[in-house]
KESE-298589 format. One record per atom (N, C-alpha, C): residue in three letters; y, z, x. Coordinates in steps of 0.1 Angstrom, whole numbers, plus 2048, in hexadecimal, padded with zeros to 3 digits. Each point is the difference from the previous one (the first is absolute). Layout:
ALAYZX ...
***
This chain:
MET8A570599D MET7F58067F8 MET7FB80D806 SER80080B7F8 SER7FD80D804 SER7F2803801 THR7FB80880A THR7F3804801 THR7FE80C7F6 TYR7F38037FD TYR7FE80C7F7 TYR80680D805 GLU7FE80280D GLU80580D806 GLU80F800800 HIS8067F5802 HIS80F7FF800 HIS8058037F1 TYR7F97FA7F7 TYR8048017F2 TYR7FD80F7FB LEU7F5806805 LEU7FE80E7FC LEU80A809806 ARG8057FD80C ARG80B809806 ARG80C7FE7F8 GLN8037F47FB GLN80C7FE7F8 GLN7FF8087F3 VAL7F47FF7FA VAL7FE8077F3 VAL80180F802 LEU7FA80580A LEU80180F803 LEU80E805802 ARG8087F7806 ARG80E804802 ARG8088007F2 SER7FB7F97F6 SER8077FE7F4 SER7FC80A7F5 VAL7F4806802 VAL7FB8097F5 VAL80180F805 ALA8018097F6 ALA7FF80E803 ALA7F2804801 GLU7FD80980A GLU7F3806802 GLU80180F7FE VAL7F58057FB VAL7FF80F7FF VAL7F5805808 SER80180C805 SER7F5806808 SER7F78077F6 VAL7F5805805 VAL7F78077F8 VAL80680D7FA SER808807809 SER80680C7FB SER80B7FD7F6 GLU8077F5801 GLU80A7FC7F6 GLU7F97FD7F3 LEU7F57F9801 LEU7F97FD7F3 LEU7FB80D7F9 LEU7FB809808 LEU7FC80D7FA LEU80B8077F9 ALA80C800807 ALA80B8067FA ALA8057F97F3 ALA7FF7F3800 ALA8047F87F4 ALA7F68037F5 ARG7F3801803 ARG7F78037F5 ARG80180E7FA ALA806809808 ALA80280E7FC ALA80D8017F8 SER8097F7801 SER80D8017F9 SER7FE7FD7F1 ALA80B8027F9 ALA8007FE7F1 ALA8037F17FD THR8047F880A THR8037F27FD THR7F37F87FF PRO7FF7F97F5 PRO7F47F87FE PRO7FE7F680B LEU7F37FE804 LEU7FD7F880C LEU7F47F77FC LEU8027F3802 LEU7F57F67FE LEU7FA7FD80D LEU7F4804802 LEU7F97FD80D LEU7F67F57FE LEU8027F5808 LEU7F87F47FE LEU7F77FD80C ASP7F47FE7FD ASP7F67FC80B ASP7FE7F17FF VAL8057F980A VAL7FF7F1800 VAL7F47FB808 ARG7F6808803 ARG7F47FB806 ARG7F77F97F6 GLU7F67FA805 GLU7F67F97F8 GLU7F680A7F9 PRO7FA7FD7F5 PRO7F88097F9 PRO7F5806809 ASP7FA7F9809 ASP7F5805808 ASP80580B80A GLU80D7FF804 GLU80680A809 GLU80380C7F7 HIS8057FE7F4 HIS80480A7F7 HIS7F48097FD GLU7F47FA7FF GLU7F48087FD GLU7FC80A80B GLN8057FE80C GLN7FD80980B GLN80880D800 GLY80A8007F8 GLY80980C7FF GLY80E7FD7FD VAL8078087F8 VAL80D7FD7FB VAL80980D801 ILE80C7FE802 ILE80980C7FF ILE8018047F2 PRO7FE80C7FC PRO8008047F2 PRO80C7FC7F9 GLY7FE7FA7F4 GLY80C7FC7F7 GLY8047F2803 ALA7FB7F980A ALA8047F2802 ALA7FB7F67F6 ARG8077F67FE ARG7FC7F57F7 ARG7FC7F4809 LEU7F47FB7FD LEU7FC7F4808 LEU8067F47FB VAL8077F9808 VAL8067F27FD VAL7FE7F880C PRO7F57F8802 PRO7FE7F880C PRO80C7F8803 ARG8037FE80D ARG80C7FA804 ARG8037F27F9 GLY7F57F87FE GLY8027F37FB GLY8048017F1 LEU7FF80B7F9 LEU8038017F2 LEU80D8087FE LEU80680680A LEU80B8097FF LEU80B7FB7F8 GLU8067F4804 GLU80C7FB7F9 GLU7FD7FD7F1 GLY7F47FC7FD GLY7FD7FD7F2 GLY7FE80C7F7 ARG7FE80C807 ARG7FC80C7F8 ARG80B80B800 ILE8097FF80A ILE80A80B802 ILE8088037F4 GLU8047F67F8 GLU8098027F5 GLU7F98097F5 GLN7F37FF800 GLN7F98097F6 GLN7FF80E805 LEU80080280D LEU7FF80D806 LEU80D807802 ALA80B7F8803 ALA80D806803 ALA80A7F87F8 LYS8048047F4 LYS80A7F97F9 LYS80E803805 ASP80280B806 ASP80D804805 ASP8027FB80F PRO80A7F7802 PRO8017FB80E PRO80480B80A ASP80480C7FB ASP80380A80A ASP7F580B801 ALA7F57FC7FB ALA7F480A800 ALA7FC80280F ARG7FD80D803 ARG7FB80380D ARG7F27FB802 ILE7FF7F780A ILE7F37FA803 ILE7FC80180E VAL7F4804803 VAL7FB80180E VAL7F37F7800 VAL7FF7F7809 VAL7F57F7801 VAL7F880380D TYR7F38007FF TYR7F880280C TYR7F47F6801 CYS7FB7FE80C CYS7F47F8802 CYS7F880780B HIS7F87F8808 HIS7F880780A HIS80880580B SER8097F8806 SER80780480C SER80F7FE7FF GLY8057FB7F5 GLY80F8007FE GLY8067F2801 LYS7F77F6803 LYS8057F2801 LYS8027F97F2 ARG7F57FF7F9 ARG8007FA7F3 ARG80A8077F7 SER80180D801 SER8098087F7 SER80E7FD804 ALA8037FD80D ALA80E7FC803 ALA8047F37FA PHE7F77F6800 PHE8027F37FA PHE8028037F0 ALA7F88087FB ALA8018037F1 ALA80D8067FD ALA80480A808 ALA80D8077FD ALA80C7F6802 HIS7FF7F7809 HIS80A7F6802 HIS8017F77F4 SER7F47FB7FB SER8007F87F4 SER8068077F4 LEU7FC80C7FE LEU8068087F5 LEU80F801801 SER80580280C SER80E801802 SER8077F37FC LEU7FA7F4804 LEU8057F37FC LEU8007FE7F1 MET7F78077F9 MET7FF7FF7F2 MET80A8097F9 GLY807808807 GLY80B8087FA GLY7FD80F800 TYR7F4804805 TYR7FD80F800 TYR80780680C GLY80980A7FD GLY80980580A GLY7FB80D807 ASN7F58057FC ASN7FC80D805 ASN7F1800804 VAL7FD7F6809 VAL7F37FD804 VAL7FE80380F SER7F5806803 SER7FD80380E SER7F17FE803 SER7FD7FF80D SER7F27FE804 SER7FB80C808 LEU7F48047FE LEU7FB80B807 LEU7FC7FC80F SER807805809 SER7FE7FD80E SER7F2804805 GLY7F97F6805 GLY7F2803805 GLY7F68007F5 GLY8047FE7F3 GLY7F67FE7F5 GLY7F780C7FE ILE7F57FE7FA ILE7F780B7FD ILE7F980580D VAL8007F880B VAL7FB80580D VAL80880C804 ALA80E7FE800 ALA80880B803 ALA7FF80C7F7 TRP7FE7FD7F3 TRP7FF80B7F6 TRP7F3808803 ARG7F57F9803 ARG7F4808803 ARG80280880D ALA8067FA80A ALA80180780D ALA80980C7FF ALA8098007F6 ALA80980C7FE ALA7F980A7F7 GLY7F47FE7FB GLY7F98097F8 GLY8037FE7F1 GLY8067F57FC GLY8027FD7F2 GLY7F37FF7F9 SER8008057F3 SER7F37FF7F8 SER7FE7F17FC VAL7F37FD7FF VAL7FC7F37FB VAL7F58027F6 THR8007F97F5 THR7F68017F6 THR7F97F37FE LYS7F38017FD LYS7F97F47FC LYS8037FC7F2 PRO8057F57FD PRO8047FC7F3 PRO7F47FE7F7 GLU8018037F3 GLU7F67FD7F6 GLU8017F17FD LEU7F57F9801 LEU8007F27FF LEU7F67FB7F6 LEU8037F47FB LEU7F77F97F7 LEU7F47FB808 SER7F47FF7FA SER7F57FA806 SER8027F1801 ALA7F87F9808 ALA8017F1801 ALA7FE7FA7F2 SER7F68057F8 SER7FE7FB7F3 SER80C8027F7 GLN80680C801 GLN80B8037F7 GLN80D7F8804 ARG8017FD80D ARG80B7F7804 ARG7FF7F37FA ALA7F37FB800 ALA7FE7F37F9 ALA8038007F1 ARG7FB80B7FA ARG8018007F1 ARG80F8027FC TYR807808807 TYR80E8037FC TYR80A7F9809 SER7FC7F5806 SER8097FA80A SER80D7FB7FA ARG8007FC7F3 ARG80D7FC7FA ARG80980C7FD HIS7FA80C7FE HIS80980C7FF HIS80680380D VAL7F780080B VAL80580480D VAL80B7F8805 LEU8007F37FC LEU80B7F7804 LEU80E8047FA LEU8008077F5 LEU80C8047F9 LEU80680C808 PRO80D7FF804 PRO80680B807 PRO80180D7F7 GLU8017FE7F3 GLU80180B7F7 GLU7F28087FF VAL7F67F9804 VAL7F28067FF VAL7FB80380E GLY7FC7F5807 GLY7FB80280E GLY7F3808800 GLU7FB80380C GLU7F4807801 GLU80280F7FB ALA80B806803 ALA80380D7FC ALA8008017F0 GLY8067F77FA GLY8008007F1 GLY7F27FE7FA GLN7F87F7806 GLN7F37FE7FB GLN7F780C802 LEU80280780B LEU7F980C802 LEU80480B7F6 GLN80D8007FC GLN8058097F6 GLN7F97FC7F2 LEU7FF7F47FD LEU7F97FC7F4 LEU7F28047FF LEU7F97FF80C LEU7F2804800 LEU7FE80F7FE LYS80B808803 LYS7FF80E7FE LYS8058047F2 SER8057F77F9 SER8078037F3 SER7F58027F5 ARG8058077F5 ARG7F78037F5 ARG8087FC7F3 VAL7FA7F87F8 VAL8077FB7F4 VAL7F68037F4 LEU8058057F5 LEU7F88027F4 LEU8057F77F5 LEU7F67F97FB LEU8027F67F5 LEU7FC8067F3 LEU8098027F6 LEU7FC8057F3 LEU7FC7F47F7 GLY7F47FD800 GLY7FB7F57F8 GLY7FA7F5809 ALA7F57FB7FC ALA7FA7F4806 ALA8007F47F6 GLY80B7FE7FA GLY8027F67F6 GLY8097F5805 GLY8087FA7F7 GLY8077F4803 GLY80B80280B LEU80680C800 LEU80A80380B LEU7F980680C GLY7F68097FE GLY7FA80680B GLY7F77F7809 CYS7FA7F67F9 CYS7F77F7807 CYS8087F880B PRO80B7F87FD PRO8077F980A PRO80680880A ALA80680C7FC ALA806809809 ALA7F680580A ALA7F48047FB ALA7F6805809 ALA7FB7F680A TYR7FE7F37FB TYR7FB7F6808 TYR8097FD80C TYR80D7FF7FD TYR80A7FD80B TYR80280C809 LEU7FF80C7FB LEU80280C809 LEU7F4801809 ALA7F47FD7FB ALA7F4800808 ALA8017F580B ALA8047F47FC ALA8027F5809 ALA80A80380B ALA80A8087FC ALA80A80480A ALA7FC80B809 GLY7F48067FE GLY7FB80A809 GLY80580E7FD VAL8038037F3 VAL80380E7FC VAL7F3807801 GLY80080B809 GLY7F3806804 GLY7F88067F5 THR8078077F6 THR7F98077F6 THR8067FC7F2 LEU7F77FB7F7 LEU8047FD7F3 LEU7F88097F6 GLY8078087F9 GLY7FA8077F5 GLY8027F97F3 ILE7F68007F7 ILE8017F97F3 ILE7FC8097F5 ILE8088027F6 ILE7FD8087F4 ILE7FE7F77F4 ASP7F48007FA ASP7FE7F87F4 ASP7F28057FA ASP8008037F4 ASP7F38057FA ASP7FA7F57F7 ASP8057F4800 ASP7FC7F67F7 ASP7F57F7807 ASN7F97F87F7 ASN7F67F6805 ASN8067F27FF VAL7FA7F7808 VAL8057F2800 VAL7FB7FA7F3 ASP80A7FA7F9 ASP7FD7F97F3 ASP8047F1802 GLU7F97F77F8 GLU8027F2802 GLU80F7FC7FE SER8078087F7 SER80E7FD7FE SER80980380C ASN7FB808809 ASN80880480C ASN8017F480A LEU7F67F7800 LEU7FF7F680A LEU80B7F6800 GLN8087FF7F6 GLN80B7F67FF GLN80B80480A ARG80080D805 ARG80B804809 ARG7FC80A80A GLN7F58077FF GLN7FC80B809 GLN7F77FA80B ILE8067FC80B ILE7FA7F7809 ILE7F680780A LEU7FF80D800 LEU7F6807808 LEU7F27FF7FA HIS7FF7FD7F3 HIS7F38007F9 HIS7FB7F27FD ASN7F47FF7FC ASN7FA7F27FD ASN7F68027F5 SER7FA7F47FC SER7F78007F4 SER7F4808803 ARG7FB80180C ARG7F4807803 ARG80180F7FF ARG80D805800 ARG80280E800 ARG8048057F2 ILE7FF7F87F6 ILE8038057F2 ILE7F880C7FD GLY80680B7FB GLY7F980C7FD GLY80080A80C GLN8037FC80C GLN80180980C GLN80D8077FF LYS80080C807 LYS80D808801 LYS80A7F7808 LYS80C8007FB LYS80A7F8807 LYS80380580E VAL80080D803 VAL80280580D VAL7F57FB80A ALA7F48007FB ALA7F47FB808 ALA8027F1803 SER8037F87F6 SER8027F2802 SER80C7FE80A ALA80B8077FE ALA80B7FE809 ALA7FD80480E GLU7F880B802 GLU7FC80480D GLU7F87F6807 GLN7F77FA7F9 GLN7F77F6806 GLN8087F4805 THR80A7FB7F8 THR8087F5804 THR80980380C LEU80680C800 LEU80980380A LEU7F980280E ARG7F48067FF ARG7F880280C ARG7FC7F3806 GLU7FC7F67F8 GLU7FD7F3805 GLU80C7F9806 LEU80B8037FA LEU80C7F9806 LEU80480680D ASN80080D802 ASN80580680C ASN7F880D803 PRO7F87FF80A PRO7F880C803 PRO80880C807 ASP80D7FD804 ASP80880A805 ASP80480A7F5 VAL8007FC7F4 VAL8058087F5 VAL7F68097FA LYS80480D7FE LYS7F780A7FA LYS8058017F1 VAL7F77FE7F7 VAL8028007F2 VAL7FB80D7FA ILE8088077F9 ILE7FC80D7FA ILE8017FD7F1 ALA7F48007F9 ALA7FF7FD7F2 ALA80180D7F8 HIS8088007F6 HIS80180B7F7 HIS7FD7FB7F1 PRO7F48017FC PRO7FD7FA7F2 PRO80380A7F5 VAL80D804800 VAL80480B7F6 VAL80D7FB7FA ARG8048077F6 ARG80E7FE7FA ARG80980A805 LEU80C7FC804 LEU80A809805 LEU80480A7F5 GLY80080D803 GLY80380A7F6 GLY80880B806 ALA8058097F8 ALA80880C805 ALA7F7809809 ASP7F38007FD ASP7F7809807 ASP7FC7FA80E ASN8027F3803 ASN7FB7FA80C ASN80B7F9808 ALA80C7FE7FA ALA80A7F7806 ALA80480580E LEU80380C802 LEU80580580D LEU7F57FE80A ASP7F48037FD ASP7F57FF80A ASP7FE7F1803 LEU8017F77F6 LEU7FD7F2803 LEU80C7FA808 LEU80C8047FD LEU80C7F9807 LEU80380680D SER7FC80C803 SER80480780D SER7FA7F880C GLY8087FF80A GLY7FC7FA80D GLY8037F1801 TYR8057FA7F5 TYR8037F2801 TYR80F7FD803 ASP8037F5807 ASP80D7FD804 ASP8087F97F5 VAL7FA7F87F8 VAL8067F87F5 VAL7F67FF7F5 ILE8058007F4 ILE7F87FE7F4 ILE8047F37F9 VAL7F77F77FD VAL8027F47F9 VAL7FC8027F1 ASP80A7FF7F8 ASP7FE8037F2 ASP7FC7F37F8 GLY7F38007FC GLY7FB7F57F8 GLY7FC8047F2 ALA80580B7FB ALA7FC8057F3 ALA8087F87F5 ASP7FA8007F4 ASP8067F97F6 ASP8038087F3 ASN80180D802 ASN8038097F5 ASN80A80B804 PHE8088047F7 PHE80B809803 PHE7FB80E804 PRO7F68067F9 PRO7FB80D804 PRO7FC80180F THR7F97F5805 THR7FC80180E THR80D7FE809 ARG8097F87FC ARG80C7FE809 ARG80880C801 TYR8028087F5 TYR80880C800 TYR7F880B809 LEU7F38007FE LEU7F880A808 LEU8017FC80F LEU7FF7F3803 LEU8017FC80E LEU80E803806 ASN80A7FE7F8 ASN80E803805 ASN80180F803 ASP7FC8087F7 ASP80280F803 ASP7F880480C ALA7F47FB801 ALA7F780480C ALA8067FB80D SER8067F47FF SER8067FA80D SER80C807804 VAL8088057F6 VAL80C808803 VAL7FC80E806 ILE7F58067FB ILE7FC80C806 ILE7FB7FE80E LEU7F97F5803 LEU7FA7FD80D LEU80A7F8809 ASN80B7FC7FB ASN80A7F8808 ASN7F97F3806 ILE7FA7F97F7 ILE7F97F3804 ILE8077F57F9 PRO8047F5807 PRO8067F47F9 PRO7F67F97F7 VAL8047FB7F5 VAL7F87F87F7 VAL8067F27FE VAL7F87F6803 VAL8047F27FE VAL7FB7FC7F2 HIS80A7FF7F6 HIS7FC7FE7F2 HIS8027F27FC ALA7F77FB7F7 ALA8027F37FA ALA7FA8017F2 SER8057F77F8 SER7FA7FF7F2 SER8027F17FC VAL7F77FB7F8 VAL8007F27FB VAL7FE8007F1 TYR8067F57FA TYR8007FE7F2 TYR8017F27FD ARG7F57FA7FC ARG8007F17FC ARG8047F880C PHE80D7FB800 PHE8057F880B PHE80B807808 GLU80280D7FE GLU80A808806 GLU7FB80B808 ALA80780580A ALA7FC80B808 ALA80B807807 GLN7FE80C804 GLN80A808808 GLN7F980780B LEU80980380A LEU7FB80680C LEU80B809806 THR7FC80C805 THR809809807 THR7F880A808 THR808807808 THR7F980B808 THR80780D7FD PHE7F880A7FD PHE80580D7FD PHE7FD80980D PHE80A806806 PHE7FE80780C PHE80780E7FE PRO7F980A7FE PRO80580E7FE PRO80A80380C THR80C8067FC THR80B804809 THR8087F4805 LYS7FC7F47FE LYS8077F4805 LYS8067F87F5 GLY7FC8027F3 GLY8047F87F5 GLY7FB8057F3 PRO8027F87F6 PRO7FB8047F2 PRO7F18017FF CYS7FC8077F6 CYS7F18007FD CYS7FE7F97F3 TYR7F37FF7FC TYR7FD7F97F4 TYR8078057F4 ARG80180E800 ARG8078067F4 ARG80F7FE800 CYS8067FC80B CYS80E7FC800 CYS8017F37F9 LEU7F77F7802 LEU8007F37FA LEU7FC8007F1 TYR7F58087FD TYR7FB8017F3 TYR7FF80F7FC PRO80B8067FB PRO80080E7FD PRO7F58037F5 GLU7FE7F77F7 GLU7F78027F5 GLU7F77F47FE PRO7F38017FD PRO7F87F57FE PRO8047F87F3 PRO7FF7F3800 PRO8037F97F4 PRO7F58027F6 PRO8037FD7F3 PRO7F58007F6 PRO7F67F6803 PRO7F38037FB PRO7F57F7804 PRO8027F17FC GLU8077FE7F5 GLU8027F27FB GLU8097F8809 LEU808807809 LEU8097F9809 LEU7F97FF80E ALA7F4805802 ALA7FA80080D ALA7F17FC7FE PRO7FE7F47FC PRO7F27FC7FE PRO7F97FE80E SER7F3801800 SER7F97FE80C SER7FD7F2802 CYS7FA7FC80C CYS7FC7F2802 CYS7F57FC7F6 GLU7F880A7FC GLU7F57FD7F6 GLU8067FB7F3 GLN80C8067FD GLN8077FD7F3 GLN8097F4801 ALA8087FF80B ALA80A7F6801 ALA7FD7F4808 GLY7F6802809 GLY7FC7F5809 GLY80980080D VAL7FB7F980A VAL8087FF80C VAL7FB7F3808 LEU80A7F9805 LEU7FC7F4809 LEU7F980580C GLY7F47FA802 GLY7F780680B GLY80680180D VAL8097F7804 VAL80580080E VAL80C80A801 LEU8058057F5 LEU80C808800 LEU7FD80D807 PRO7F68087FD PRO7FD80C808 PRO7FC7FD80E GLY7FC7F4803 GLY7FD7FC80E GLY80D7FF808 VAL80B7FA7FA VAL80D7FF806 VAL80580E803 LEU7FF8097F6 LEU80680D801 LEU7F7809809 GLY7F37FE800 GLY7F8808809 GLY8037FD80F VAL8027F3802 VAL8037FC80E VAL80E806804 LEU8098007F7 LEU80E806803 LEU7FE80F802 GLN7F78077F8 GLN7FE80E803 GLN7FA80280E ALA7F77F7804 ALA7FA80180D ALA80B7FF80B THR8097F67FD THR80B7FE80A THR80980C801 GLU8048067F4 GLU80880C801 GLU7F980B807 THR7F38017FE THR7F880B806 THR8007FE80F LEU7FE7F4805 LEU8007FE80F LEU80E803806 LYS80B7FC7F9 LYS80D803804 LYS80280F802 LEU7FB8087F6 LEU80180E801 LEU7F880680C LEU7F47FB802 LEU7F880580A LEU8057FC80E LEU8077F5801 LEU8057FB80D LEU80F805802 ASN8068057F5 ASN80E803800 ASN8097F5805 VAL7FE7F47F9 VAL8087F4803 VAL8067FB7F3 GLY80B7F9801 GLY8067F97F4 GLY80680A7F7 GLU8047FC7F4 GLU8068087F6 GLU7F78017F4 SER7FD80C7FD SER7F68027F5 SER8077FF7F2 LEU7F88007F6 LEU8057FF7F2 LEU80480E7FA VAL80180A808 VAL80580D7FB VAL80E7FE7FA GLY8018047F4 GLY80D7FF7F9 GLY8037F27FB ARG7F67F7800 ARG8027F27FB ARG7F37FD7F8 LEU8027FA7F4 LEU7F57FB7F8 LEU8007F1800 LEU7F67FA805 LEU7FE7F2801 LEU7FA7FB7F2 LEU8067F67FA LEU7FC7FA7F4 LEU7FB7F2802 TYR7F47FC7FC TYR7FB7F3803 TYR7FC7FA7F3 ASP8057F37FD ASP7FD7F87F5 ASP7F87F4804 ALA7F38007FE ALA7F87F5805 ALA8037F27F9 LEU8048017F3 LEU8037F37F9 LEU80D7FA806 LEU80A808803 LEU80C7FB806 LEU8007FF80F ALA7F6806806 ALA7FF80180F ALA80D806806 THR80480C7FA THR80B807805 THR7FD80E804 PHE80780580A PHE80080E804 PHE80E8057FF ASN80180C7F9 ASN80D8077FF ASN7FE80E803 TYR80B807804 TYR80080E804 TYR80A8087F7 ILE7FC80C7FD ILE80A8097FA ILE7FF80D808 LYS80B807801 LYS80080D807 LYS7FA80B7F7 VAL7F9809807 VAL7FB80C7F9 VAL80580C807 ARG8068097F9 ARG80680B807 ARG7F980D7FC SER800809809 SER7FA80E7FE SER8088077F5 LYS7F98067F7 LYS8078087F5 LYS80180E804 PRO80D806801 PRO80180E804 PRO7F88097F8 ASP7FE7FD7F3 ASP7F98097F7 ASP7F27FC7FE CYS7FA7F7809 CYS7F27FD7FF CYS7F880C801 PRO7F68037F7 PRO7F880C800 PRO7F680080C ALA7FE7F4806 ALA7F680080B ALA80780080E CYS80C7F9801 CYS8067FF80E CYS80F8037FF GLY8058057F5 GLY80E8027FF GLY80580C808 LEU80D802800 LEU80780A809 LEU7FA80E7FD HIS7FD8037F4 HIS7FB80E7FD HIS7F18007FB ALA7F97F5804 ALA7F27FF7FB ALA7F880A808 THR7F68057FA THR7F6808806 THR7F37F7802 PRO7F7803809 PRO7F47F8802 PRO7F97FE7F3 PRO7FD7F37FC PRO7FA7FE7F3 PRO7F28077FF VAL7FD8047F4 VAL7F38057FD VAL7F87F57FA LEU7F57FD807 LEU7F87F47FC LEU7F98037F3 THR8027F77F6 THR7F98007F4 THR7FB7F37FC ASP7F57FF7F8 ASP7FB7F37FC ASP8097FC7F4 TRP8087F6802 TRP8097FB7F6 TRP7F87FC7F4 PRO8068017F4 PRO7F97FC7F4 PRO7FE7F1800 ALA7F57FC7F9 ALA7FD7F2800 ALA8097F87F7 ILE80D7FF804 ILE8097F97F8 ILE7FF7F1800 CYS7F97FB80A CYS7FD7F2801 CYS7F07FF800 LYS7FB7F57FC LYS7F17FF800 LYS7FC80080E GLN7F6809803 GLN7FB80280E GLN7F77F4803 THR8047F7809 THR7F87F5804 THR7FE80180F SER7F87F7805 SER7FD80080E SER80C7FB807 PRO80280480D PRO80B7FB808 PRO7FF7F1801 ARG80C7F9800 ARG8007F2801 ARG7FB7FB80D 
***
């Protein structure tokens, strides 16, 4: 039976170590480097080598595949003095990672050599408790949650789609939510628009939504815009947001939103619902098709009735609004595969999801090869102007 010191010496003989100067050179090279801090969170709070990812030693084996999918990835591990990082590097080598090394002397040696150390931005104790299930996800973690808290999302509409999307984005800790809607709460809205209630009938929807979201999560700043999106205000309203959630239910607004988002280069998570059917996609300027690639011309009014005219199953916009929130979070965190270039089709009666590919059109007047920046205009009222779903 081996003693700890004997086992440590064996491990140190079996792993590669790098000096501070070698680590500095590796960080300055063009070869990608994954720097892992395997200390505990309370140690991490005292200072970190810039660019390092915190993965406590006890969680390393379970999280490494999310951080380094390539077994030949260049990985350097460090701890306080170089002991835990040696064990960590040895473990990663046994898992098949072939280019792993441990920082000799750990962060103590790094500091002694004059290496820079930064105080990491951290969640508060209350935020750690609130977002604990996010922090446990390797794809999110504390860094991802901090990113969400800094993010800004604009919701076009506080109706059937905007309500569930806003509710879950606020719960997720998206720091700023803007909401555009000039309508008032009506009794007929309450079958599906979950941010509102019977006591708020007649109140502005943005005010009702703001009250609900603030009560849900005080971390979230809500910016209410009790106006209708138009050519005269679109660029001002949309500027500064990271993602736009499209909850409009009329074609003039969708085309205007598309053209403004192309000008500003902001992704739009689009959804629409009709009776028991729905569709969802993400339009991302420069990365895929835009709304006008999918729908070059608006359909005639008789083929595009509103919810008021055709009806809608109350839970359907809830399903799609939650999916919109999911797509938005993926964009903000830069994880997973977005719906750019794919249109998701959902049939509630058949309980089926299907996808079709959507391609950019070279001759699209908004984003095509020879397109010039769109000139914003208020599209004619080809469909009945109703409030966002």
